[in-house]
PyMOL Python script that loads the backbone (N, CA, C, O; Angstrom):
from pymol import cmd

cmd.read_pdbstr("""\
ATOM      1  N   MET A   1      44.468 -26.854-158.401  1.00  0.00           N
ATOM      2  CA  MET A   1      42.686 -27.248-157.878  1.00  0.00           C
ATOM      3  C   MET A   1      42.305 -26.032-158.569  1.00  0.00           C
ATOM      4  O   MET A   1      43.159 -25.183-158.314  1.00  0.00           O
ATOM      5  N   ALA A   2      41.315 -25.523-159.406  1.00  0.00           N
ATOM      6  CA  ALA A   2      41.346 -24.422-160.000  1.00  0.00           C
ATOM      7  C   ALA A   2      40.765 -23.119-159.120  1.00  0.00           C
ATOM      8  O   ALA A   2      40.484 -23.457-157.970  1.00  0.00           O
ATOM      9  N   ASN A   3      40.571 -21.985-159.352  1.00  0.00           N
ATOM     10  CA  ASN A   3      39.915 -21.127-158.155  1.00  0.00           C
ATOM     11  C   ASN A   3      38.403 -20.976-158.640  1.00  0.00           C
ATOM     12  O   ASN A   3      37.777 -20.070-158.088  1.00  0.00           O
ATOM     13  N   HIS A   4      37.945 -21.491-159.288  1.00  0.00           N
ATOM     14  CA  HIS A   4      36.490 -21.610-159.391  1.00  0.00           C
ATOM     15  C   HIS A   4      35.732 -21.254-157.794  1.00  0.00           C
ATOM     16  O   HIS A   4      36.281 -21.139-156.698  1.00  0.00           O
ATOM     17  N   SER A   5      34.363 -21.145-158.146  1.00  0.00           N
ATOM     18  CA  SER A   5      33.556 -21.535-156.406  1.00  0.00           C
ATOM     19  C   SER A   5      33.194 -22.455-156.910  1.00  0.00           C
ATOM     20  O   SER A   5      33.505 -23.335-156.108  1.00  0.00           O
ATOM     21  N   ALA A   6      32.520 -23.117-158.081  1.00  0.00           N
ATOM     22  CA  ALA A   6      32.115 -24.702-158.162  1.00  0.00           C
ATOM     23  C   ALA A   6      33.155 -25.418-157.674  1.00  0.00           C
ATOM     24  O   ALA A   6      32.817 -26.428-157.056  1.00  0.00           O
ATOM     25  N   THR A   7      34.361 -25.197-157.763  1.00  0.00           N
ATOM     26  CA  THR A   7      35.378 -26.596-157.651  1.00  0.00           C
ATOM     27  C   THR A   7      36.068 -26.261-155.981  1.00  0.00           C
ATOM     28  O   THR A   7      36.863 -27.017-155.423  1.00  0.00           O
ATOM     29  N   LYS A   8      35.709 -25.376-155.582  1.00  0.00           N
ATOM     30  CA  LYS A   8      35.971 -25.189-154.105  1.00  0.00           C
ATOM     31  C   LYS A   8      35.032 -25.874-153.469  1.00  0.00           C
ATOM     32  O   LYS A   8      35.277 -26.685-152.576  1.00  0.00           O
ATOM     33  N   LYS A   9      33.612 -25.519-153.995  1.00  0.00           N
ATOM     34  CA  LYS A   9      32.734 -25.996-153.094  1.00  0.00           C
ATOM     35  C   LYS A   9      32.812 -27.900-153.122  1.00  0.00           C
ATOM     36  O   LYS A   9      32.852 -28.716-152.202  1.00  0.00           O
ATOM     37  N   ASP A  10      32.807 -28.050-154.543  1.00  0.00           N
ATOM     38  CA  ASP A  10      32.965 -29.662-154.739  1.00  0.00           C
ATOM     39  C   ASP A  10      34.005 -30.477-153.821  1.00  0.00           C
ATOM     40  O   ASP A  10      33.796 -31.615-153.402  1.00  0.00           O
ATOM     41  N   ALA A  11      35.430 -29.532-153.518  1.00  0.00           N
ATOM     42  CA  ALA A  11      36.283 -30.240-152.858  1.00  0.00           C
ATOM     43  C   ALA A  11      36.038 -30.055-151.051  1.00  0.00           C
ATOM     44  O   ALA A  11      36.641 -30.738-150.222  1.00  0.00           O
ATOM     45  N   ARG A  12      35.133 -29.096-150.754  1.00  0.00           N
ATOM     46  CA  ARG A  12      35.001 -29.691-149.719  1.00  0.00           C
ATOM     47  C   ARG A  12      33.568 -30.494-149.356  1.00  0.00           C
ATOM     48  O   ARG A  12      33.192 -30.871-148.246  1.00  0.00           O
ATOM     49  N   GLN A  13      32.938 -30.623-150.569  1.00  0.00           N
ATOM     50  CA  GLN A  13      32.293 -31.643-149.799  1.00  0.00           C
ATOM     51  C   GLN A  13      32.466 -33.148-150.064  1.00  0.00           C
ATOM     52  O   GLN A  13      31.668 -34.005-149.684  1.00  0.00           O
ATOM     53  N   ALA A  14      33.819 -33.423-150.896  1.00  0.00           N
ATOM     54  CA  ALA A  14      34.287 -34.544-151.347  1.00  0.00           C
ATOM     55  C   ALA A  14      35.036 -34.207-149.616  1.00  0.00           C
ATOM     56  O   ALA A  14      35.107 -35.295-149.044  1.00  0.00           O
ATOM     57  N   ALA A  15      35.408 -33.413-148.981  1.00  0.00           N
ATOM     58  CA  ALA A  15      35.970 -34.109-147.675  1.00  0.00           C
ATOM     59  C   ALA A  15      35.227 -34.427-146.926  1.00  0.00           C
ATOM     60  O   ALA A  15      35.319 -35.501-146.332  1.00  0.00           O
ATOM     61  N   LYS A  16      34.055 -33.379-146.700  1.00  0.00           N
ATOM     62  CA  LYS A  16      32.827 -34.060-146.010  1.00  0.00           C
ATOM     63  C   LYS A  16      32.911 -35.534-145.824  1.00  0.00           C
ATOM     64  O   LYS A  16      33.069 -36.290-144.865  1.00  0.00           O
ATOM     65  N   ARG A  17      32.688 -35.695-147.560  1.00  0.00           N
ATOM     66  CA  ARG A  17      32.333 -37.218-147.517  1.00  0.00           C
ATOM     67  C   ARG A  17      32.879 -38.251-147.430  1.00  0.00           C
ATOM     68  O   ARG A  17      32.240 -39.277-147.200  1.00  0.00           O
ATOM     69  N   ARG A  18      34.581 -38.241-147.638  1.00  0.00           N
ATOM     70  CA  ARG A  18      35.038 -38.896-147.601  1.00  0.00           C
ATOM     71  C   ARG A  18      35.418 -38.979-145.920  1.00  0.00           C
ATOM     72  O   ARG A  18      35.652 -40.107-145.483  1.00  0.00           O
ATOM     73  N   ASP A  19      35.473 -38.017-145.133  1.00  0.00           N
ATOM     74  CA  ASP A  19      35.455 -38.044-143.784  1.00  0.00           C
ATOM     75  C   ASP A  19      34.337 -38.663-143.206  1.00  0.00           C
ATOM     76  O   ASP A  19      34.529 -39.060-142.057  1.00  0.00           O
ATOM     77  N   ARG A  20      33.164 -38.866-143.703  1.00  0.00           N
ATOM     78  CA  ARG A  20      31.658 -39.534-143.340  1.00  0.00           C
ATOM     79  C   ARG A  20      32.030 -41.086-143.614  1.00  0.00           C
ATOM     80  O   ARG A  20      31.910 -41.971-142.768  1.00  0.00           O
ATOM     81  N   ASN A  21      32.461 -41.254-144.820  1.00  0.00           N
ATOM     82  CA  ASN A  21      32.786 -42.523-145.334  1.00  0.00           C
ATOM     83  C   ASN A  21      33.428 -43.637-144.314  1.00  0.00           C
ATOM     84  O   ASN A  21      33.071 -44.729-143.872  1.00  0.00           O
ATOM     85  N   ARG A  22      34.829 -42.577-144.149  1.00  0.00           N
ATOM     86  CA  ARG A  22      35.897 -43.381-143.074  1.00  0.00           C
ATOM     87  C   ARG A  22      35.008 -43.513-141.702  1.00  0.00           C
ATOM     88  O   ARG A  22      34.876 -44.658-141.271  1.00  0.00           O
ATOM     89  N   TYR A  23      34.563 -42.746-141.182  1.00  0.00           N
ATOM     90  CA  TYR A  23      33.945 -42.676-139.797  1.00  0.00           C
ATOM     91  C   TYR A  23      33.167 -44.092-139.738  1.00  0.00           C
ATOM     92  O   TYR A  23      33.343 -44.932-138.856  1.00  0.00           O
ATOM     93  N   TYR A  24      32.217 -44.220-140.902  1.00  0.00           N
ATOM     94  CA  TYR A  24      30.916 -45.195-140.916  1.00  0.00           C
ATOM     95  C   TYR A  24      32.093 -46.309-141.184  1.00  0.00           C
ATOM     96  O   TYR A  24      31.941 -47.258-140.414  1.00  0.00           O
ATOM     97  N   GLY A  25      33.067 -46.444-141.934  1.00  0.00           N
ATOM     98  CA  GLY A  25      33.400 -47.582-142.153  1.00  0.00           C
ATOM     99  C   GLY A  25      34.305 -48.060-141.268  1.00  0.00           C
ATOM    100  O   GLY A  25      34.541 -49.260-141.403  1.00  0.00           O
ATOM    101  N   LYS A  26      34.936 -47.447-140.330  1.00  0.00           N
ATOM    102  CA  LYS A  26      35.903 -48.042-138.976  1.00  0.00           C
ATOM    103  C   LYS A  26      34.636 -48.244-138.035  1.00  0.00           C
ATOM    104  O   LYS A  26      34.997 -49.118-137.247  1.00  0.00           O
ATOM    105  N   THR A  27      33.501 -47.921-137.763  1.00  0.00           N
ATOM    106  CA  THR A  27      32.480 -47.856-136.838  1.00  0.00           C
ATOM    107  C   THR A  27      32.160 -49.598-137.227  1.00  0.00           C
ATOM    108  O   THR A  27      32.004 -50.588-136.512  1.00  0.00           O
ATOM    109  N   THR A  28      32.159 -49.434-138.362  1.00  0.00           N
ATOM    110  CA  THR A  28      31.644 -51.225-138.719  1.00  0.00           C
ATOM    111  C   THR A  28      32.724 -51.941-138.555  1.00  0.00           C
ATOM    112  O   THR A  28      32.531 -53.005-137.965  1.00  0.00           O
ATOM    113  N   ARG A  29      33.802 -51.715-138.881  1.00  0.00           N
ATOM    114  CA  ARG A  29      35.080 -52.816-138.775  1.00  0.00           C
ATOM    115  C   ARG A  29      34.836 -53.208-137.413  1.00  0.00           C
ATOM    116  O   ARG A  29      34.600 -54.376-137.104  1.00  0.00           O
ATOM    117  N   ASN A  30      34.907 -51.906-136.286  1.00  0.00           N
ATOM    118  CA  ASN A  30      34.743 -52.588-134.847  1.00  0.00           C
ATOM    119  C   ASN A  30      33.881 -53.211-134.482  1.00  0.00           C
ATOM    120  O   ASN A  30      33.991 -53.767-133.389  1.00  0.00           O
ATOM    121  N   ALA A  31      32.685 -53.359-135.257  1.00  0.00           N
ATOM    122  CA  ALA A  31      31.576 -53.669-134.855  1.00  0.00           C
ATOM    123  C   ALA A  31      31.709 -55.346-135.285  1.00  0.00           C
ATOM    124  O   ALA A  31      31.246 -56.288-134.642  1.00  0.00           O
ATOM    125  N   ILE A  32      32.407 -55.406-136.440  1.00  0.00           N
ATOM    126  CA  ILE A  32      32.877 -56.563-136.643  1.00  0.00           C
ATOM    127  C   ILE A  32      33.654 -57.644-136.180  1.00  0.00           C
ATOM    128  O   ILE A  32      33.648 -58.873-136.242  1.00  0.00           O
ATOM    129  N   ARG A  33      34.718 -56.205-135.410  1.00  0.00           N
ATOM    130  CA  ARG A  33      35.793 -56.944-134.578  1.00  0.00           C
ATOM    131  C   ARG A  33      34.977 -57.810-133.622  1.00  0.00           C
ATOM    132  O   ARG A  33      34.999 -59.035-133.503  1.00  0.00           O
ATOM    133  N   ASP A  34      34.066 -56.670-132.799  1.00  0.00           N
ATOM    134  CA  ASP A  34      33.627 -56.765-131.443  1.00  0.00           C
ATOM    135  C   ASP A  34      32.701 -58.085-131.651  1.00  0.00           C
ATOM    136  O   ASP A  34      32.913 -58.816-130.684  1.00  0.00           O
ATOM    137  N   MET A  35      31.744 -58.685-132.545  1.00  0.00           N
ATOM    138  CA  MET A  35      31.171 -59.614-133.157  1.00  0.00           C
ATOM    139  C   MET A  35      32.029 -61.048-132.620  1.00  0.00           C
ATOM    140  O   MET A  35      31.721 -61.855-131.742  1.00  0.00           O
ATOM    141  N   LYS A  36      33.484 -60.985-133.728  1.00  0.00           N
ATOM    142  CA  LYS A  36      34.058 -62.076-133.741  1.00  0.00           C
ATOM    143  C   LYS A  36      34.431 -62.442-132.485  1.00  0.00           C
ATOM    144  O   LYS A  36      34.464 -63.644-132.222  1.00  0.00           O
ATOM    145  N   ASP A  37      34.794 -61.423-131.441  1.00  0.00           N
ATOM    146  CA  ASP A  37      35.548 -61.531-130.172  1.00  0.00           C
ATOM    147  C   ASP A  37      34.520 -61.880-129.086  1.00  0.00           C
ATOM    148  O   ASP A  37      34.940 -62.405-128.055  1.00  0.00           O
ATOM    149  N   ALA A  38      33.144 -61.621-129.236  1.00  0.00           N
ATOM    150  CA  ALA A  38      31.800 -62.650-128.278  1.00  0.00           C
ATOM    151  C   ALA A  38      31.671 -63.573-128.802  1.00  0.00           C
ATOM    152  O   ALA A  38      31.799 -63.915-129.978  1.00  0.00           O
ATOM    153  N   GLU A  39      31.262 -64.278-127.479  1.00  0.00           N
ATOM    154  CA  GLU A  39      31.132 -65.591-127.511  1.00  0.00           C
ATOM    155  C   GLU A  39      29.731 -66.077-127.448  1.00  0.00           C
ATOM    156  O   GLU A  39      28.833 -65.246-127.315  1.00  0.00           O
ATOM    157  N   GLY A  40      29.484 -67.218-127.522  1.00  0.00           N
ATOM    158  CA  GLY A  40      28.023 -67.957-127.258  1.00  0.00           C
ATOM    159  C   GLY A  40      26.878 -66.990-127.659  1.00  0.00           C
ATOM    160  O   GLY A  40      27.166 -66.305-128.640  1.00  0.00           O
ATOM    161  N   ALA A  41      25.633 -66.770-127.126  1.00  0.00           N
ATOM    162  CA  ALA A  41      24.524 -66.043-127.916  1.00  0.00           C
ATOM    163  C   ALA A  41      24.393 -64.538-128.155  1.00  0.00           C
ATOM    164  O   ALA A  41      23.496 -63.894-128.699  1.00  0.00           O
ATOM    165  N   GLU A  42      25.503 -64.174-127.612  1.00  0.00           N
ATOM    166  CA  GLU A  42      26.057 -62.612-128.103  1.00  0.00           C
ATOM    167  C   GLU A  42      25.992 -62.521-129.540  1.00  0.00           C
ATOM    168  O   GLU A  42      25.519 -61.662-130.285  1.00  0.00           O
ATOM    169  N   VAL A  43      26.700 -63.836-129.791  1.00  0.00           N
ATOM    170  CA  VAL A  43      27.170 -63.418-131.766  1.00  0.00           C
ATOM    171  C   VAL A  43      25.681 -63.402-132.366  1.00  0.00           C
ATOM    172  O   VAL A  43      25.388 -62.654-133.299  1.00  0.00           O
ATOM    173  N   ALA A  44      24.835 -64.204-131.820  1.00  0.00           N
ATOM    174  CA  ALA A  44      23.672 -63.885-132.665  1.00  0.00           C
ATOM    175  C   ALA A  44      22.823 -62.801-132.265  1.00  0.00           C
ATOM    176  O   ALA A  44      21.831 -62.623-132.972  1.00  0.00           O
ATOM    177  N   LYS A  45      22.974 -62.134-131.411  1.00  0.00           N
ATOM    178  CA  LYS A  45      22.192 -61.189-131.035  1.00  0.00           C
ATOM    179  C   LYS A  45      22.993 -60.217-132.135  1.00  0.00           C
ATOM    180  O   LYS A  45      22.432 -59.709-133.105  1.00  0.00           O
ATOM    181  N   GLN A  46      24.296 -60.065-131.831  1.00  0.00           N
ATOM    182  CA  GLN A  46      24.447 -59.057-132.175  1.00  0.00           C
ATOM    183  C   GLN A  46      24.574 -59.171-134.457  1.00  0.00           C
ATOM    184  O   GLN A  46      24.608 -58.225-135.244  1.00  0.00           O
ATOM    185  N   PHE A  47      24.593 -60.009-134.626  1.00  0.00           N
ATOM    186  CA  PHE A  47      24.338 -60.503-136.250  1.00  0.00           C
ATOM    187  C   PHE A  47      24.067 -59.643-136.868  1.00  0.00           C
ATOM    188  O   PHE A  47      24.888 -59.023-137.544  1.00  0.00           O
ATOM    189  N   PRO A  48      22.347 -59.266-136.775  1.00  0.00           N
ATOM    190  CA  PRO A  48      21.506 -58.333-137.390  1.00  0.00           C
ATOM    191  C   PRO A  48      21.930 -56.803-137.712  1.00  0.00           C
ATOM    192  O   PRO A  48      21.955 -56.087-138.712  1.00  0.00           O
ATOM    193  N   VAL A  49      22.276 -56.669-136.223  1.00  0.00           N
ATOM    194  CA  VAL A  49      22.694 -55.344-136.302  1.00  0.00           C
ATOM    195  C   VAL A  49      23.960 -54.985-137.316  1.00  0.00           C
ATOM    196  O   VAL A  49      23.914 -54.076-138.145  1.00  0.00           O
ATOM    197  N   VAL A  50      25.301 -56.013-137.066  1.00  0.00           N
ATOM    198  CA  VAL A  50      26.031 -55.780-138.017  1.00  0.00           C
ATOM    199  C   VAL A  50      25.716 -56.110-139.457  1.00  0.00           C
ATOM    200  O   VAL A  50      26.239 -55.403-140.318  1.00  0.00           O
ATOM    201  N   ALA A  51      25.086 -56.896-139.747  1.00  0.00           N
ATOM    202  CA  ALA A  51      25.039 -57.231-141.053  1.00  0.00           C
ATOM    203  C   ALA A  51      24.395 -55.824-141.785  1.00  0.00           C
ATOM    204  O   ALA A  51      24.530 -55.611-142.990  1.00  0.00           O
ATOM    205  N   GLY A  52      23.650 -54.867-140.825  1.00  0.00           N
ATOM    206  CA  GLY A  52      22.973 -53.706-141.145  1.00  0.00           C
ATOM    207  C   GLY A  52      23.794 -52.963-141.553  1.00  0.00           C
ATOM    208  O   GLY A  52      23.704 -52.487-142.684  1.00  0.00           O
ATOM    209  N   MET A  53      24.653 -52.722-140.846  1.00  0.00           N
ATOM    210  CA  MET A  53      25.703 -51.628-140.747  1.00  0.00           C
ATOM    211  C   MET A  53      26.276 -51.937-142.450  1.00  0.00           C
ATOM    212  O   MET A  53      26.343 -51.133-143.379  1.00  0.00           O
ATOM    213  N   ILE A  54      26.645 -53.435-142.418  1.00  0.00           N
ATOM    214  CA  ILE A  54      27.111 -54.014-143.761  1.00  0.00           C
ATOM    215  C   ILE A  54      26.385 -53.364-145.120  1.00  0.00           C
ATOM    216  O   ILE A  54      26.725 -52.732-146.120  1.00  0.00           O
ATOM    217  N   ASP A  55      25.626 -53.709-144.750  1.00  0.00           N
ATOM    218  CA  ASP A  55      24.576 -53.270-146.402  1.00  0.00           C
ATOM    219  C   ASP A  55      24.445 -51.891-145.998  1.00  0.00           C
ATOM    220  O   ASP A  55      24.521 -51.206-147.018  1.00  0.00           O
ATOM    221  N   LYS A  56      24.308 -51.282-145.129  1.00  0.00           N
ATOM    222  CA  LYS A  56      24.567 -49.745-145.042  1.00  0.00           C
ATOM    223  C   LYS A  56      25.698 -49.096-146.118  1.00  0.00           C
ATOM    224  O   LYS A  56      25.480 -48.123-146.840  1.00  0.00           O
ATOM    225  N   LEU A  57      26.766 -49.746-146.064  1.00  0.00           N
ATOM    226  CA  LEU A  57      28.084 -49.346-146.174  1.00  0.00           C
ATOM    227  C   LEU A  57      27.790 -49.357-147.969  1.00  0.00           C
ATOM    228  O   LEU A  57      27.908 -48.337-148.647  1.00  0.00           O
ATOM    229  N   ALA A  58      27.426 -50.610-148.498  1.00  0.00           N
ATOM    230  CA  ALA A  58      27.071 -51.032-149.657  1.00  0.00           C
ATOM    231  C   ALA A  58      26.494 -50.368-150.414  1.00  0.00           C
ATOM    232  O   ALA A  58      26.836 -50.125-151.571  1.00  0.00           O
ATOM    233  N   LYS A  59      25.233 -49.869-149.670  1.00  0.00           N
ATOM    234  CA  LYS A  59      24.275 -49.210-150.462  1.00  0.00           C
ATOM    235  C   LYS A  59      24.620 -47.746-150.974  1.00  0.00           C
ATOM    236  O   LYS A  59      24.408 -47.223-152.068  1.00  0.00           O
ATOM    237  N   LYS A  60      25.279 -47.212-149.714  1.00  0.00           N
ATOM    238  CA  LYS A  60      25.960 -45.851-150.204  1.00  0.00           C
ATOM    239  C   LYS A  60      27.237 -45.672-151.100  1.00  0.00           C
ATOM    240  O   LYS A  60      27.639 -44.538-151.360  1.00  0.00           O
ATOM    241  N   GLY A  61      27.931 -46.891-151.614  1.00  0.00           N
ATOM    242  CA  GLY A  61      28.930 -47.078-151.979  1.00  0.00           C
ATOM    243  C   GLY A  61      30.674 -47.067-151.520  1.00  0.00           C
ATOM    244  O   GLY A  61      31.756 -46.781-152.033  1.00  0.00           O
ATOM    245  N   VAL A  62      30.195 -47.514-150.377  1.00  0.00           N
ATOM    246  CA  VAL A  62      31.481 -47.420-149.298  1.00  0.00           C
ATOM    247  C   VAL A  62      32.261 -48.303-149.560  1.00  0.00           C
ATOM    248  O   VAL A  62      33.381 -48.046-150.001  1.00  0.00           O
ATOM    249  N   ILE A  63      31.773 -49.708-149.312  1.00  0.00           N
ATOM    250  CA  ILE A  63      32.103 -51.249-150.170  1.00  0.00           C
ATOM    251  C   ILE A  63      31.754 -51.651-151.026  1.00  0.00           C
ATOM    252  O   ILE A  63      30.953 -50.798-151.411  1.00  0.00           O
ATOM    253  N   HIS A  64      31.750 -52.481-151.771  1.00  0.00           N
ATOM    254  CA  HIS A  64      31.189 -52.738-153.283  1.00  0.00           C
ATOM    255  C   HIS A  64      30.080 -54.167-152.103  1.00  0.00           C
ATOM    256  O   HIS A  64      30.097 -54.550-150.933  1.00  0.00           O
ATOM    257  N   LYS A  65      29.127 -54.529-153.624  1.00  0.00           N
ATOM    258  CA  LYS A  65      28.271 -55.274-152.891  1.00  0.00           C
ATOM    259  C   LYS A  65      28.513 -56.473-152.911  1.00  0.00           C
ATOM    260  O   LYS A  65      27.726 -57.292-152.436  1.00  0.00           O
ATOM    261  N   ASN A  66      29.713 -56.819-153.495  1.00  0.00           N
ATOM    262  CA  ASN A  66      30.479 -58.184-153.147  1.00  0.00           C
ATOM    263  C   ASN A  66      30.965 -58.245-151.987  1.00  0.00           C
ATOM    264  O   ASN A  66      30.770 -59.237-151.285  1.00  0.00           O
ATOM    265  N   LYS A  67      31.654 -57.247-151.588  1.00  0.00           N
ATOM    266  CA  LYS A  67      32.425 -57.182-150.507  1.00  0.00           C
ATOM    267  C   LYS A  67      31.488 -57.667-149.039  1.00  0.00           C
ATOM    268  O   LYS A  67      31.850 -58.435-148.148  1.00  0.00           O
ATOM    269  N   ALA A  68      30.008 -56.816-149.191  1.00  0.00           N
ATOM    270  CA  ALA A  68      29.662 -56.767-148.612  1.00  0.00           C
ATOM    271  C   ALA A  68      28.872 -58.119-148.108  1.00  0.00           C
ATOM    272  O   ALA A  68      28.670 -58.202-146.896  1.00  0.00           O
ATOM    273  N   ALA A  69      28.459 -59.073-148.871  1.00  0.00           N
ATOM    274  CA  ALA A  69      27.804 -60.050-149.229  1.00  0.00           C
ATOM    275  C   ALA A  69      28.816 -61.392-148.780  1.00  0.00           C
ATOM    276  O   ALA A  69      28.479 -62.452-148.254  1.00  0.00           O
ATOM    277  N   ASN A  70      30.333 -60.861-149.245  1.00  0.00           N
ATOM    278  CA  ASN A  70      31.495 -61.722-148.499  1.00  0.00           C
ATOM    279  C   ASN A  70      31.384 -61.701-147.114  1.00  0.00           C
ATOM    280  O   ASN A  70      31.030 -62.688-146.470  1.00  0.00           O
ATOM    281  N   LEU A  71      31.666 -60.634-146.626  1.00  0.00           N
ATOM    282  CA  LEU A  71      31.969 -60.318-144.712  1.00  0.00           C
ATOM    283  C   LEU A  71      30.159 -60.699-144.486  1.00  0.00           C
ATOM    284  O   LEU A  71      29.919 -60.829-143.285  1.00  0.00           O
ATOM    285  N   LYS A  72      29.405 -60.816-145.021  1.00  0.00           N
ATOM    286  CA  LYS A  72      27.643 -61.699-144.260  1.00  0.00           C
ATOM    287  C   LYS A  72      27.982 -62.726-144.335  1.00  0.00           C
ATOM    288  O   LYS A  72      27.867 -63.333-143.271  1.00  0.00           O
ATOM    289  N   SER A  73      28.403 -63.311-145.174  1.00  0.00           N
ATOM    290  CA  SER A  73      28.618 -64.589-145.364  1.00  0.00           C
ATOM    291  C   SER A  73      29.461 -65.471-144.329  1.00  0.00           C
ATOM    292  O   SER A  73      29.098 -66.600-143.999  1.00  0.00           O
ATOM    293  N   LYS A  74      30.787 -64.768-143.777  1.00  0.00           N
ATOM    294  CA  LYS A  74      31.749 -65.053-143.104  1.00  0.00           C
ATOM    295  C   LYS A  74      30.716 -64.994-141.857  1.00  0.00           C
ATOM    296  O   LYS A  74      30.522 -65.920-141.069  1.00  0.00           O
ATOM    297  N   LEU A  75      30.290 -64.129-141.840  1.00  0.00           N
ATOM    298  CA  LEU A  75      29.798 -64.004-140.039  1.00  0.00           C
ATOM    299  C   LEU A  75      29.046 -64.868-139.934  1.00  0.00           C
ATOM    300  O   LEU A  75      29.385 -65.849-139.271  1.00  0.00           O
ATOM    301  N   ALA A  76      27.672 -64.813-140.588  1.00  0.00           N
ATOM    302  CA  ALA A  76      27.103 -65.662-140.757  1.00  0.00           C
ATOM    303  C   ALA A  76      27.580 -67.406-140.618  1.00  0.00           C
ATOM    304  O   ALA A  76      26.960 -68.231-139.948  1.00  0.00           O
ATOM    305  N   ARG A  77      28.395 -67.587-141.150  1.00  0.00           N
ATOM    306  CA  ARG A  77      28.989 -69.045-141.066  1.00  0.00           C
ATOM    307  C   ARG A  77      29.473 -68.871-139.405  1.00  0.00           C
ATOM    308  O   ARG A  77      29.285 -69.899-138.755  1.00  0.00           O
ATOM    309  N   ARG A  78      29.980 -67.883-138.748  1.00  0.00           N
ATOM    310  CA  ARG A  78      30.626 -67.992-137.676  1.00  0.00           C
ATOM    311  C   ARG A  78      29.209 -68.105-136.170  1.00  0.00           C
ATOM    312  O   ARG A  78      29.243 -68.679-135.082  1.00  0.00           O
ATOM    313  N   VAL A  79      28.173 -67.285-136.826  1.00  0.00           N
ATOM    314  CA  VAL A  79      27.185 -67.604-135.889  1.00  0.00           C
ATOM    315  C   VAL A  79      26.473 -69.184-136.018  1.00  0.00           C
ATOM    316  O   VAL A  79      26.293 -69.956-135.077  1.00  0.00           O
ATOM    317  N   ASN A  80      26.132 -69.418-137.447  1.00  0.00           N
ATOM    318  CA  ASN A  80      25.547 -71.091-136.955  1.00  0.00           C
ATOM    319  C   ASN A  80      26.680 -71.846-136.559  1.00  0.00           C
ATOM    320  O   ASN A  80      26.350 -72.948-136.120  1.00  0.00           O
ATOM    321  N   ALA A  81      28.258 -71.573-136.563  1.00  0.00           N
ATOM    322  CA  ALA A  81      29.027 -72.531-135.754  1.00  0.00           C
ATOM    323  C   ALA A  81      29.065 -72.157-134.734  1.00  0.00           C
ATOM    324  O   ALA A  81      29.730 -72.973-134.096  1.00  0.00           O
ATOM    325  N   THR A  82      28.602 -71.010-133.821  1.00  0.00           N
ATOM    326  CA  THR A  82      28.230 -70.899-132.090  1.00  0.00           C
ATOM    327  C   THR A  82      27.041 -71.538-132.162  1.00  0.00           C
ATOM    328  O   THR A  82      26.324 -70.988-131.326  1.00  0.00           O
ATOM    329  N   LYS A  83      26.368 -72.501-132.769  1.00  0.00           N
ATOM    330  CA  LYS A  83      24.531 -72.653-132.502  1.00  0.00           C
ATOM    331  C   LYS A  83      25.152 -74.279-131.757  1.00  0.00           C
ATOM    332  O   LYS A  83      24.353 -75.081-131.275  1.00  0.00           O
TER     333      LYS A  83
END
""", "prot")
cmd.dss("prot")
cmd.show_as("cartoon", "prot")
cmd.util.cbc("prot")
cmd.orient("prot")
């Protein structure tokens, strides 16, 4: 790493972004896991919240937009299967 102040600042910002993205990604994965473990009407209640979390990750570039679409599709099929 160069000893320029701008490079040091960029490294600090990248570390903050990486930590933030890891937190949001892990939180969303936990929400998806909890939704898969839920049963009955609880699944349908959790779906909009989890779908919003997935959309937010895709919007911020943490995950690819197609991955977000695939995740939401799988969750929607699960919701429709419980009805």
